[in-house]
C-alpha positions in Angstrom: -3.0 -4.1 27.4 -4.9 -6.2 24.9 -8.6 -6.4 24.8 -10.8 -7.6 28.0 -10.8 -11.1 28.3 -13.1 -13.4 30.0 -13.6 -17.6 31.1 -15.6 -19.4 28.6 -18.8 -19.7 30.3 -19.2 -15.8 30.6 -19.8 -16.5 34.2 -19.3 -14.9 36.4 -19.1 -12.0 34.5 -15.7 -10.9 35.6 -13.6 -9.2 32.2 -10.2 -9.2 33.0 -7.2 -7.0 31.4 -4.8 -8.8 30.2 -1.2 -7.8 30.2 0.9 -9.4 27.0 4.0 -11.3 27.2 5.8 -11.0 24.3 8.7 -12.9 25.4 9.7 -15.2 28.3 12.2 -12.6 29.4 9.4 -9.8 30.2 7.5 -12.1 32.7 9.0 -11.0 36.0 9.1 -7.2 35.3 5.3 -7.7 33.9 4.5 -9.7 37.3 6.5 -7.1 39.1 4.3 -4.2 37.9 1.0 -5.9 38.3 1.7 -6.9 42.0 3.1 -3.5 42.9 -0.7 -1.9 41.5 -3.2 -4.3 41.7 -1.5 -6.7 44.7 -1.9 -9.9 42.6 -2.6 -11.4 39.5 -2.5 -14.8 37.3 -1.5 -16.5 34.3 -4.1 -16.6 31.6 -4.1 -18.4 28.5 -6.6 -19.2 25.3 -9.8 -18.9 28.1 -11.1 -22.3 27.7 -11.6 -22.8 31.5 -15.6 -22.3 32.1 -15.5 -20.8 35.3 -13.4 -18.7 37.9 -10.5 -20.7 38.1 -8.9 -18.7 35.2 -9.8 -14.7 36.6 -7.6 -13.3 39.0 -9.1 -11.8 42.0 -7.0 -8.4 40.8 -9.0 -8.8 37.1 -5.8 -8.2 36.2 -3.7 -11.4 34.3 -0.8 -12.1 32.6 -1.9 -12.7 29.4 0.2 -16.1 27.9 -0.9 -16.8 25.0 1.9 -14.8 22.4 4.6 -17.3 24.2 4.0 -20.1 21.6 7.1 -21.2 20.3 8.4 -24.3 20.0 11.7 -24.1 21.3 12.9 -27.8 20.9 11.5 -31.1 19.4 13.1 -34.7 19.7 11.0 -36.9 16.8 13.4 -40.1 18.2 12.2 -39.8 21.3 8.7 -38.0 20.7 9.4 -35.2 22.5 8.2 -31.6 22.3 9.6 -28.7 24.5 7.6 -25.7 24.0 6.6 -22.4 25.4 2.9 -22.8 27.1 0.9 -20.3 25.4 1.1 -22.7 22.6 -1.6 -24.5 21.8 -2.9 -27.9 21.8 -3.9 -28.3 17.9 -1.0 -26.1 17.3 1.5 -28.9 18.9 -0.5 -31.6 16.6 -0.5 -29.6 13.5 3.8 -30.4 14.0 3.9 -33.7 15.3 1.0 -35.6 13.5 3.0 -35.5 10.3 6.3 -36.8 12.3 4.1 -39.8 13.4 3.4 -38.8 17.6 0.3 -37.6 19.2 -0.5 -36.1 22.3 -0.8 -39.0 24.9 -3.7 -37.4 26.0 -5.7 -34.3 25.3 -10.0 -32.3 26.5 -12.2 -32.3 24.5 -10.7 -29.1 22.5 -7.4 -28.1 20.7 -7.7 -24.6 21.8 -6.8 -25.0 25.4 -2.7 -23.9 25.5 -0.1 -26.1 27.0 0.3 -24.2 30.3 -3.7 -24.9 30.6 -3.5 -28.5 30.0 -1.0 -28.5 32.8 -2.7 -26.3 35.4 -5.7 -27.7 35.3 -4.3 -31.5 34.4 -6.2 -32.2 31.7 -7.7 -35.6 30.9 -9.3 -36.9 28.1 -11.2 -40.1 26.4 -8.4 -42.9 27.0 -8.2 -42.2 31.2 -8.1 -45.8 31.6 -5.3 -46.2 29.9 -3.0 -43.3 29.6 -4.0 -41.1 32.9 -4.2 -37.3 32.9 -2.0 -34.7 31.2 0.3 -34.5 34.2 1.3 -38.2 33.7 3.0 -37.2 30.5 4.7 -34.0 31.1 8.7 -34.0 31.7 9.3 -31.0 33.1 8.6 -27.7 33.3 10.0 -23.9 34.0 8.3 -22.4 37.2 8.8 -18.8 37.7 7.8 -17.5 41.2 7.3 -13.6 42.4 11.4 -12.5 43.5 12.9 -15.7 42.4 14.8 -17.0 39.8 13.2 -19.5 37.3 13.0 -23.1 38.5 12.9 -26.3 36.4 10.5 -28.5 37.9 10.1 -32.1 37.4 9.6 -35.7 39.7 13.1 -35.6 40.7 13.9 -31.5 41.3 12.1 -29.1 42.9 9.4 -32.4 43.0 6.9 -30.7 45.5 6.3 -27.9 43.7 6.2 -30.1 40.6 3.4 -31.9 42.0 1.3 -29.1 43.5 1.5 -26.9 40.1 0.1 -30.3 38.2 -3.3 -29.4 38.3 -2.4 -26.3 40.7 -4.9 -23.8 38.9 -1.5 -21.5 38.0 -1.2 -20.9 41.9 2.1 -22.5 42.6 3.9 -19.7 39.9 4.2 -18.8 36.2 4.7 -21.9 33.9 7.0 -20.6 31.5 7.9 -23.4 29.2 7.4 -27.0 29.6 8.2 -30.4 28.1 6.1 -33.4 27.6 6.1 -36.7 26.0 4.4 -37.8 22.8 2.6 -40.9 21.7 3.5 -42.8 18.5 0.9 -43.3 15.7 0.7 -44.8 12.1 -2.0 -42.7 10.9 -4.3 -39.5 12.3 -7.2 -41.5 11.4 -9.5 -43.1 13.9 -11.0 -46.7 13.7 -14.3 -46.0 16.1 -17.3 -48.1 17.4 -20.3 -46.4 17.8 -23.6 -48.0 19.1 -26.5 -46.2 21.2 -28.1 -47.8 23.8 -31.5 -47.5 25.9 -30.7 -46.9 29.7 -27.9 -45.9 32.5 -27.4 -49.7 33.3 -26.5 -50.7 29.4 -23.9 -47.3 30.0 -22.5 -49.6 32.6 -22.2 -53.2 30.5 -21.1 -51.5 27.1 -18.2 -49.8 29.5 -17.4 -53.4 31.4 -17.0 -54.9 27.9 -15.1 -52.5 25.8 -13.4 -49.8 27.7 -10.0 -52.0 28.4 -10.5 -53.1 24.5 -9.7 -49.2 23.1 -7.5 -46.9 23.5 -10.8 -44.0 23.8 -14.0 -44.8 25.3 -16.8 -42.0 26.0 -20.4 -42.0 25.5 -23.1 -39.1 24.8 -26.5 -39.1 27.0 -29.8 -37.9 26.4 -30.1 -36.0 30.4 -33.6 -35.2 29.5 -34.9 -38.8 29.3 -36.9 -40.2 32.3 -38.1 -43.7 33.8 -36.8 -46.8 31.8 -34.7 -44.5 29.5 -33.0 -42.5 31.7 -29.2 -42.3 30.8 -29.7 -43.3 27.2 -27.2 -42.4 24.5 -24.7 -43.4 22.0 -21.7 -45.2 23.1 -18.4 -44.6 21.3 -14.9 -46.1 21.4 -11.8 -45.7 19.0 -8.0 -46.4 18.3 -5.5 -44.8 16.1 -5.8 -46.5 12.5 -3.1 -48.9 12.1 -2.7 -47.4 8.6 -3.0 -44.2 6.6 -1.9 -40.7 6.1 -0.5 -38.8 8.9 -2.5 -35.3 7.4 -3.4 -32.8 9.8 -7.3 -31.8 9.8 -8.2 -28.7 8.4 -11.9 -28.9 8.1 -13.5 -25.6 7.6 -14.8 -24.2 10.8 -17.9 -22.2 11.3 -18.3 -19.1 13.5 -20.8 -18.2 15.8 -20.7 -14.2 14.6 -22.1 -12.9 18.4 -24.0 -13.8 21.6 -28.1 -13.2 21.4 -29.8 -11.4 23.8 -31.2 -15.0 24.9 -29.8 -19.1 25.4 -30.8 -20.4 22.2 -30.8 -23.8 24.0 -34.4 -24.1 25.1 -36.4 -26.8 26.5 -37.9 -27.2 23.3 -34.6 -26.9 21.4 -33.1 -29.5 23.5 -36.0 -32.0 23.7 -36.0 -31.9 19.8 -32.5 -32.3 19.4 -31.7 -34.8 21.8 -34.6 -37.5 20.7 -33.2 -36.7 17.0 -29.7 -37.5 17.6 -30.1 -40.6 19.9 -32.4 -42.1 16.8 -29.5 -40.9 14.1 -27.6 -43.1 15.4 -27.1 -47.5 14.7 -29.1 -50.0 17.1 -26.2 -52.0 15.6 -22.7 -51.6 16.5 -21.1 -49.9 13.3 -17.5 -49.0 12.6 -16.6 -45.9 11.3 -13.3 -44.2 10.2 -13.0 -40.7 11.4 -10.0 -38.3 11.2 -9.1 -37.2 14.3 -10.3 -33.6 14.7 -14.2 -34.4 14.4 -13.3 -37.5 16.9 -11.8 -35.1 19.5 -13.3 -32.1 19.2 -16.6 -31.9 17.9 -17.1 -28.5 19.1 -14.3 -27.0 17.8 -15.8 -26.6 14.3 -17.9 -24.1 15.5 -16.2 -20.9 17.0 -17.4 -19.4 19.6 -19.9 -21.9 20.0 -20.0 -20.3 23.8 -22.3 -17.9 22.6 -25.6 -19.9 21.5 -26.4 -19.9 25.2 -26.7 -16.1 25.0 -25.3 -13.1 27.1 -25.6 -14.5 30.2 -23.3 -17.4 29.7 -23.2 -20.4 30.9 -22.1 -22.9 33.3 -20.7 -26.5 33.1 -21.2 -29.2 35.8 -18.5 -31.8 36.0 -18.6 -34.4 38.4 -16.6 -37.8 38.9 -18.6 -40.6 41.0 -16.2 -43.4 42.8 -17.0 -47.3 41.2 -18.6 -47.8 44.5 -21.3 -45.7 44.1 -21.5 -44.7 40.7 -24.3 -46.3 38.9 -26.6 -45.5 41.9 -25.4 -41.6 42.0 -25.4 -41.1 38.2 -28.7 -42.4 38.5 -29.8 -39.9 40.9 -28.2 -37.3 38.8 -29.6 -37.7 35.9 -33.1 -37.8 37.8 -33.0 -34.3 39.2 -31.6 -33.1 35.8 -34.4 -34.5 34.0 -37.0 -33.4 36.3 -35.4 -29.8 36.1 -35.8 -29.5 32.6 -32.7 -28.2 32.2 -29.2 -29.9 30.2 -27.2 -29.4 27.4 -27.3 -31.0 23.9 -23.7 -32.4 24.9 -23.9 -34.3 27.9 -20.7 -36.6 28.4 -20.4 -39.4 30.5 -17.2 -41.7 30.5 -15.2 -44.3 32.9 -12.5 -43.2 34.7 -9.3 -45.6 35.6 -7.5 -45.9 38.4 -4.0 -44.2 37.3 -2.7 -41.7 39.8 -2.0 -38.1 38.9 1.7 -36.9 39.9 -0.8 -33.6 40.3 -2.1 -32.8 43.9 -5.5 -31.7 43.3 -6.3 -33.8 39.9 -9.8 -34.4 39.2 -10.7 -37.8 38.0 -10.7 -40.8 40.2 -11.6 -44.4 38.8 -15.4 -43.9 38.3 -17.6 -42.4 36.3 -17.3 -38.6 35.4 -20.5 -36.6 33.7 -20.2 -33.5 32.2 -23.0 -30.8 30.7 -23.7 -27.4 30.2 -26.3 -25.6 31.9 -27.6 -21.9 30.3 -27.1 -19.2 32.9 -30.1 -18.2 34.2 -32.1 -18.2 37.7 -33.2 -21.5 39.1 -30.3 -23.2 38.4 -28.7 -22.6 41.8 -31.2 -25.0 43.5 -30.7 -27.7 40.6 -26.7 -27.8 41.2 -27.7 -27.6 45.1 -29.2 -30.5 44.7 -26.5 -32.4 42.4 -23.9 -31.4 44.7 -25.6 -33.2 47.4 -25.9 -36.2 45.5 -22.1 -35.8 44.3 -21.0 -35.6 48.3 -22.7 -38.1 49.6 -21.5 -40.6 47.1 -17.8 -39.3 47.5 -17.9 -37.0 44.3 -16.0 -34.2 43.5 -16.4 -31.2 41.0 -13.9 -30.0 38.6 -12.5 -26.7 39.5 -11.7 -26.0 35.8 -15.3 -26.3 34.7 -16.7 -24.6 38.3 -18.1 -21.4 39.3 -20.7 -22.3 42.0 -18.8 -24.7 44.3 -18.8 -24.5 48.4 -15.8 -24.1 49.9 -17.0 -26.8 52.4 -17.5 -29.2 48.5 -13.9 -28.5 47.7 -12.3 -28.7 51.0 -13.6 -32.0 51.5 -13.5 -33.3 48.3 -9.6 -32.3 47.6 -8.5 -32.6 50.7 -4.7 -31.6 49.7 -5.9 -28.1 49.6 -3.8 -27.4 52.3 -0.5 -28.4 50.8 -1.7 -26.4 47.9 -2.0 -23.2 49.5 1.1 -23.9 51.6 3.3 -23.5 48.2 1.0 -20.8 46.8 3.2 -17.7 45.4 1.3 -14.8 47.3 1.1 -12.8 44.1 -0.8 -15.0 42.7 -4.6 -15.2 43.4 -7.9 -16.2 41.0 -11.6 -15.7 42.2 -12.0 -19.6 42.6 -9.2 -20.1 45.4 -11.1 -17.2 47.1 -13.9 -18.4 46.9 -13.2 -22.0 48.2 -11.0 -21.1 50.7 -11.8 -18.1 52.4 
């Protein structure tokens, strides 16, 4: 047995008992033993899912993190086959010196390979590369009482589609092979410019997104009136010259969770105002290493503790293009009126590249993500935001969710019944139980 495990947001507070698997060959026995005693379980990676999608309904998980071995690499074709407990950062540590990079990466390198598949992670280049699932060639899937299956677009294709973005419910992914992207340098040539309101964001996005590999914006979630949606627009590309160095920035650590959140109205207003003003009013080019560009928060280990012992919830939605600007204006207005929000609010456009996954989150539209300290009064705000998202034809990201209603989930993800039909009956999360009951 290992130490108790939690989701990244620490809400809901449902500590998990981790049953460690040291070798792939141990998984069937571990699975059988947990199910025999507790009825169900769930694979758990490195705990970077924010809500309850990574928490087993039985509170007994298969801890996959120690399954972090590389099985086979092909530096000519740029493919890696590895156990699914390996983190994205560990993959980059061996691929960058060989001139290869992850084709899609989320905002943390501490997510595992299995987690990136189960949540069909997306990144700053969704408009060009789609989701992580678009680059998964095949994987091994262990279902209770069955032999290990190999799943790909042509072999067990139904389980392949249901498992990508399937929240770990179709079986335990044991290994996976992914296609990498060639790079010349590990440096990123970026361009930054601040903008004054939401309309300027959409203008910059329409102009710059198709010209660059990566595109994202930070926004001031508390700005009101004519300043609603102001922020900093950032685009970037892998540099065409330079070294292939693995970034080894020194890390800082949040040592413990204080009894209350350090994010409050006073600190949030001050930070947002200063952050916006510190960025250039004119377009400014800058060369940076890949780590601060893709993973700015990873420099602070255990940064989730900043929100205190009650934890936090992230709210991430995507709104289709036809309603995006109007709905985003409503969402940001409601958040600003509440006086709640986060110092890192992210706004980005998603493209129209279809994912192979049944329940993939992104759609052609605009995504908004921000964190809220867990406290009384948060639920009424979320209900207001949920109504705006639903009426605009949008949806929430299950990997970040801890509150979505069953009705909203089933409306936003009509293929949920196909996943339920393919779900391994011994695998159940608090999330799935909540939204399908």
